[in-house]
N, C-alpha and C positions, 0 to 999 in steps of 0.2 A: 444570447448564447453564453454558456458557461463552460469553461475548460477545467476539467478535473484530472488531477494526477493521483492515480492509485499506487500504493506502495505496499509490497509484501516484504517486510524486512527479514534479512537473514545474514548471518555472519560470513558465510561463504558466498552466497548468491542473494542479492536483493533484487526482486523483480519490480519493474515499474510499467505502468500503462497509462496512456493519456487518451482521453476521449472528450469530445465536445457534446454538450447537451443543449438542445434547443427544444423547449417544451418536452414532449414525450420522446422525441427523436434523439438517438445516440449515434455519433459518428466517430469511428476509430481514427486516431491521429498517429500514434506510434506506441511501441512497447519494446521491452527488452530486459536485459539483466545486467546488473553491475556485479562483476566477479572480483573477489578480493584475492590477493596472493595467498596461495595455500601454505606456504612456509613463512609468511610474514607474521610479525608480532601483532598483538591485539590492536595496538595504536595504529599500526600501518593499515590494518584491515578497516578500522573505523574511519580513518582518513580517506581510504579509497571509496567507501560508501558515501561519506560527506561530499567529496569532490565529484563523484559520479552523479549524485542527486542534484548538486548545485549546477552541474552542466545541463542536466535534463530540464531543470527549472528555468535556467537562462535561455535555453533553446526553445522550449515549448510554451513558456509563460503561462502556467496554469493559474487559475484564480482560487482554487480550493484543493485541499489535499485530503484523501481518504486513506487511512492507514489501518492495516490489520493489527489487532491487539495480540499481545504475546499470550500464549497459553502456557499453563504450568504443566510440565511433563514429569516423568519419573526421576529424571536426572536434574537436581537443583542447579548444578554447575552449567548445564546446557541452557537452562531457563535464564540464568543470570547473563550469560553471554548473548543470548538472543535479545534480552532486554536492553543490552548496550547497543546493539545494532538498531533496535527500535528507537532508542533515545537519540541516536545519531540522525535518524530520519526525521525525528521531530525537530532537532536542531537545524537541519537543512531548511525545513519549512519556516521555522521561527526567524531564521536569518533573512528570509525573503518576505517577512510579514504576511504569511499566508495562513488562513484559517485551517484548522485540522479537525477532522472527524475520525473517530476510531470505531472499528467494528470487529466483533469476534468472528472467528472462522465460521461458527454456526450461523450468525446473522448473514454473512456474505453468501454462504452456500444456500441458505433458505431463500434469499432474495434473487439469486441467479438461477438456481436449479430447482428450487421448490422443496428441497430436502436438505436439512441442516447437516446430515451425515453423508452427503454425496462424496464420491471419490474424486481424485484429481482428474481422471479421464473424463468424468461427467462434467466437471467444471470447465475443462478445456473445450469440450464439445458445445456446451451452452454459450460460452463466450464467443466461440466461432460463429454460432448461429445468430446470436443477438446482435453482433457487430457486423455480420455478413462478411466474414473474412474468408479468404481463399483456402487457408489451412489453419490448423489449430496452433495457437501460440505455445511456447514452451510452458511447462507447469508453473514456474515462478512468475512469468509474464502474465499467464492466464489468471493466476491468483490476484495479481495486482489490478488487472483489468476488471476482474470480478468485484474487487473492492470498490473501484470507481463506479461500476454499474450499480452496486448496492447503494452507494451514496446518491447517485443520480435518481434512483427510484424512491428517494425521500426517506431513507432510514437514518435520519440525522439524530439518532439517539445519543451518540457519544461525542458531540461536538466539543472541541477545545478552542479557546481563544488564544491567539498568540500574544495578546497583550496582557501583561500582569498575571502571569501564572501564580496561582495560590494553591495551597493544600487545604482541603476541607474534608474532615472525616476520613483521612488517609488517602484521599484521591486528589489528583491534580485537577484544578478547576480554573 
């Protein structure tokens, strides 16, 4: 059995979802959101994300991390801020010596819904069905669980090692 923590990084809300994989079977463990102070400074928000993920990791003891990659949007400032939240999530994993795999939203939606351009409601519904949940998780928690499902389904295209980070061709390896 392998325990996977999926993370959907966000500066205001970081979703997390934990599941156990045993062969082809997936079992829901927990999910939720880490909410940062709305009026807090950037450093206060990043600390809230780091502390929240450290708590989830300590409680759930995952063996692997699946992280959604940052997309570039029309606003470069928003992209940079989101990248800092993502970097904080990576730091939480690295601090606990956990291997990290990264997936684009397109890869996650393709793996979970079968359509890389699926909407949030479709992702929530498929996560609910795949994990046999009584109700749909919140959008951020559903995205994190979807990331973990994508990883469990063997889409290990974007694996990162936590040991010896290096940069090659402009990418972290």
